[in-house]
C-alpha positions in Angstrom: -98.8 -66.4 -5.3 -101.5 -69.0 -5.1 -103.5 -67.0 -2.6 -103.5 -63.8 -4.6 -104.6 -65.6 -7.4 -107.7 -66.9 -5.4 -108.3 -63.3 -3.7 -108.6 -61.7 -7.7 -111.4 -64.5 -8.8 -114.8 -64.0 -6.8 -115.5 -68.2 -7.5 -112.3 -69.3 -5.8 -112.5 -67.0 -2.4 -113.7 -70.3 -0.5 -110.2 -72.1 -1.2 -108.0 -69.4 0.4 -107.7 -71.2 3.5 -106.8 -74.8 1.7 -104.7 -72.7 -0.3 -102.7 -71.4 2.7 -102.8 -75.1 4.1 -100.8 -76.7 1.6 -97.4 -75.3 3.2 -98.2 -77.2 6.8 -96.7 -79.9 8.3 -97.3 -82.7 10.6 -94.3 -81.9 12.4 -95.7 -78.3 13.0 -92.6 -76.4 11.5 -95.2 -75.4 8.4 -96.5 -72.3 7.6 -98.4 -70.0 7.7 -100.1 -71.5 11.1 -97.4 -73.9 12.7 -100.6 -76.3 12.9 -99.8 -79.5 14.7 -101.2 -83.2 15.4 -104.9 -83.0 14.8 -105.0 -79.6 13.8 -102.8 -80.8 10.6 -105.1 -83.5 9.2 -106.5 -81.4 6.3 -102.8 -79.4 5.5 -101.0 -83.2 5.5 -103.6 -84.1 2.7 -103.0 -81.2 0.3 -99.7 -81.7 0.9 -99.5 -84.7 -0.6 -101.7 -83.7 -3.3 -99.4 -81.0 -4.0 -96.2 -82.7 -4.4 -98.2 -86.0 -6.6 -99.3 -82.5 -8.6 -95.4 -81.2 -8.6 -94.2 -84.3 -9.6 -96.2 -85.1 -12.6 -95.9 -81.5 -14.6 -93.0 -80.9 -16.3 -91.2 -77.8 -14.8 -88.2 -75.3 -15.5 -85.7 -77.7 -14.4 -87.2 -81.3 -15.0 -88.8 -82.9 -17.1 -92.8 -84.4 -16.4 -92.6 -87.7 -14.8 -94.8 -90.7 -16.0 -97.6 -91.5 -13.7 -96.6 -95.0 -13.3 -92.9 -94.3 -13.1 -93.9 -92.2 -10.0 -96.2 -95.4 -8.5 -93.0 -97.6 -9.2 -90.6 -95.5 -6.7 
């Protein structure tokens, strides 16, 4: 979904590689490329950012978490 959205807006096309990386995992079991070790360093940072965003946004089955509560966990 994110990649398709970036493809429709010219100013976001440079972000496509980063959008794809947020599903990679440090153990190489992520997708779409199965990056491992040093190859996945940018992907690890994007995964943290994506997870933080998911925890701080209201979703269809959960309430929005307060930022301080997240840091206390």
